[in-house]
N, C-alpha and C positions, 0 to 999 in steps of 0.2 A: 354969792349968788343972790341976785335980787328976786323979788317976789314973782315977777312974770316968768323968769326962768324956772323957778320952783314950781309954779303951776303947770308950766309946759311939761316938766318932767313927770309930774303926777298924772297928767293926761296921757302921756306916752305909756306909763306903767298900767294905767287903767285900760287903755286900748289893747295892749298886749295881753292883759289878763282876760279881757272879753273875747279876743280872737282865739285864745287858747281854750276858753270855755266852749265857744261855738264849735271848734273842731272836735273836741271831745264829745260833746253832747250830740253833735251831728252824726258821728260814727255810731253812737249808741242807738239813736233814733232810726238810722238807716238799717242797721242790723235787725232791730226788733220789728220792723215793718216787712221784712222778707219772710216768706213761708219756708224757704230753704236757702242756704248759702250756696252761691255758684262755686263750682270747683276752682276756678281761677282766684276768686276772692279768698276761699279757704286756704289755698296754697300761699297766697300773699300774707294772710294772717298767721299761718304756721311759720313763716320765715322771719317774723318780727323779733322773736327772742334772740335768734342768731345775729341779726343785724344790730340789736341793742348791745349784745355782749361784745361784738367786734368793735363797736364804737367806744366801748369802755376799755377794752384790752389793747387795741392797736396803738394808741398814743403812748401808753406805758411801755409797750414792747419796743417801739421805735426810739423813744427818747429816754428810757429808763437806764440805759447803760448795759454793759455786758452781763452784770450780775442778775439784773431783772429779766433780761431776755433768756438767759440760761435757765433761771428758775421757772419761767413760764413754759419753756420747752420741756423741761423735766416734769413739771406738774401736769402738763398735757399728756405726756406719755404715761405717767403713773395713773392719771385719771381714767385712762382707758381700761385699767385693770382693777383698781381699788375704789373704795368709797371717797366721798368728797373730803371728809375730815383727814384721811391719810394723805390725799393729794395736797391739801393745804399745808399740812405739817411737813411733808417732804419738800415742797416748794420753798417754804420758809427756811428749812434746814439748808437747802442748796444756796439760797441767796446769802444767808448768814455765813456759811462756810467760805464762799467766794469773797465776801467782804472782809472776813477775818484774815484770809490768806493774802489778800492784795494790799493790806494796810502797811 
């Protein structure tokens, strides 16, 4: 990689960092300037955690194989009834059991 390509890569990284900073600070400034948050915006902000969680879980569920998908389904069902620690432990137990039995 010559020096012009190296500098171009640095500029791209700096531009991406600056754009990320602007979007984050822009949201903060916009919210702090409001006297009250409109109901539609509040609904959108309340849906962010579910959207982030699904973007993290969906690829593993689809591409992780049968053992991972089964463990996620069991962990979801168990998570409706018990604490997060038990949900994690039971999901781990399911995936390890399936992997042990299919070897």
